[in-house]
C-alpha positions in Angstrom: -1.9 -17.8 0.2 -3.7 -15.3 -1.9 -3.7 -14.5 -5.7 -5.1 -10.9 -5.5 -7.0 -8.5 -3.4 -9.7 -6.1 -4.8 -10.4 -2.7 -3.0 -13.0 -0.3 -3.9 -12.1 3.5 -4.0 -14.4 6.6 -3.9 -12.0 8.2 -6.5 -10.3 5.9 -8.6 -7.8 8.5 -9.8 -6.9 9.7 -6.4 -6.4 6.2 -5.0 -4.3 5.4 -8.0 -1.9 8.2 -7.4 -1.6 7.1 -3.6 -0.8 3.6 -4.5 1.4 4.3 -7.3 3.6 6.5 -5.1 3.5 4.2 -1.9 3.9 0.9 -3.7 6.4 2.3 -6.1 8.7 2.9 -3.2 8.6 -0.9 -2.6 9.4 -1.6 -6.2 5.8 -2.4 -7.3 4.2 -0.6 -10.1 1.0 -0.3 -12.0 0.4 -3.4 -13.9 -2.9 -3.0 -15.3 -5.2 0.0 -16.3 -8.5 0.4 -17.9 -11.4 3.0 -17.5 -12.7 1.0 -14.4 -9.7 -0.6 -12.7 -6.0 -0.2 -11.8 -3.9 -3.1 -10.9 -0.5 -2.9 -8.9 2.2 -5.6 -8.5 5.7 -6.9 -9.5 6.2 -7.0 -13.4 3.1 -8.9 -14.7 1.9 -10.4 -11.4 -0.8 -8.1 -10.3 -1.7 -8.5 -6.6 -3.9 -5.4 -5.8 -6.8 -4.2 -7.9 -8.6 -0.9 -7.4 -12.0 -0.1 -8.7 -14.3 2.8 -8.1 -17.3 2.1 -5.7 -18.1 2.2 -2.1 -15.0 1.3 0.0 -15.1 -1.4 2.6 -14.6 -0.5 6.2 -11.7 -1.4 8.6 -9.4 -2.9 5.7 -5.9 -3.7 6.5 -3.2 -4.6 4.0 0.4 -5.2 4.7 3.0 -5.2 1.8 6.4 -6.8 2.2 9.3 -4.5 1.9 12.9 -5.6 0.9 14.6 -3.3 3.4 14.1 -0.9 6.0 14.9 1.8 3.8 12.1 0.7 1.4 9.7 1.0 4.4 11.0 4.5 5.0 10.4 5.4 1.3 6.9 3.8 1.1 5.9 6.1 4.2 7.5 9.3 2.8 5.9 8.6 -0.7 2.6 7.7 0.7 2.5 10.9 2.8 3.4 12.8 -0.2 0.7 11.4 -2.4 -2.2 12.3 0.0 -2.0 9.3 2.7 -2.2 10.0 6.2 0.2 8.9 8.9 -1.0 5.8 11.0 2.5 4.8 12.4 5.9 6.1 11.4 8.5 3.8 10.4 10.2 1.8 13.3 10.5 -1.6 15.1 7.3 -3.0 16.5 8.8 -5.1 19.2 5.4 -6.1 20.4 5.0 -7.9 16.9 8.5 -9.4 16.8 12.0 -8.2 17.5 12.8 -7.4 13.9 9.5 -6.3 12.9 10.2 -3.1 11.0 7.0 -1.3 9.7 5.2 1.9 8.6 1.5 2.5 8.5 -0.5 4.9 6.4 -4.2 5.6 5.9 -5.0 5.6 2.0 -7.5 8.2 0.6 -10.4 5.8 1.4 -9.7 5.1 5.1 -7.7 1.7 4.5 -4.9 0.9 6.8 -1.8 0.1 4.5 1.4 -1.0 6.0 4.8 -1.9 4.6 7.0 -4.4 6.7 10.4 -5.6 6.7 11.3 -8.5 8.9 15.1 -8.1 8.6 
């Protein structure tokens, strides 16, 4: 449905470290980099761009994970890279019987989720 998402970060380097770690656990990587912007995605398909500026409030982004183990790795790597726990990995039966997800707050206060529906 969407081509890409752009987020503003107070500190681009700090936000980049978080997203490189958390999204790396999902098989995504840094796909674009210049002095003012970082892009993340799969191969050359950049889906998330970060640039320095005033962050928006109450943003929620969910990334697809290939497995429950990938959700677990996302959560662990994100915490180690400075994210804050906003929901440990587990089934969210109120969403769907197989909705396995984890939630992190990134360095700018965004709610970032990894979800596996298997």
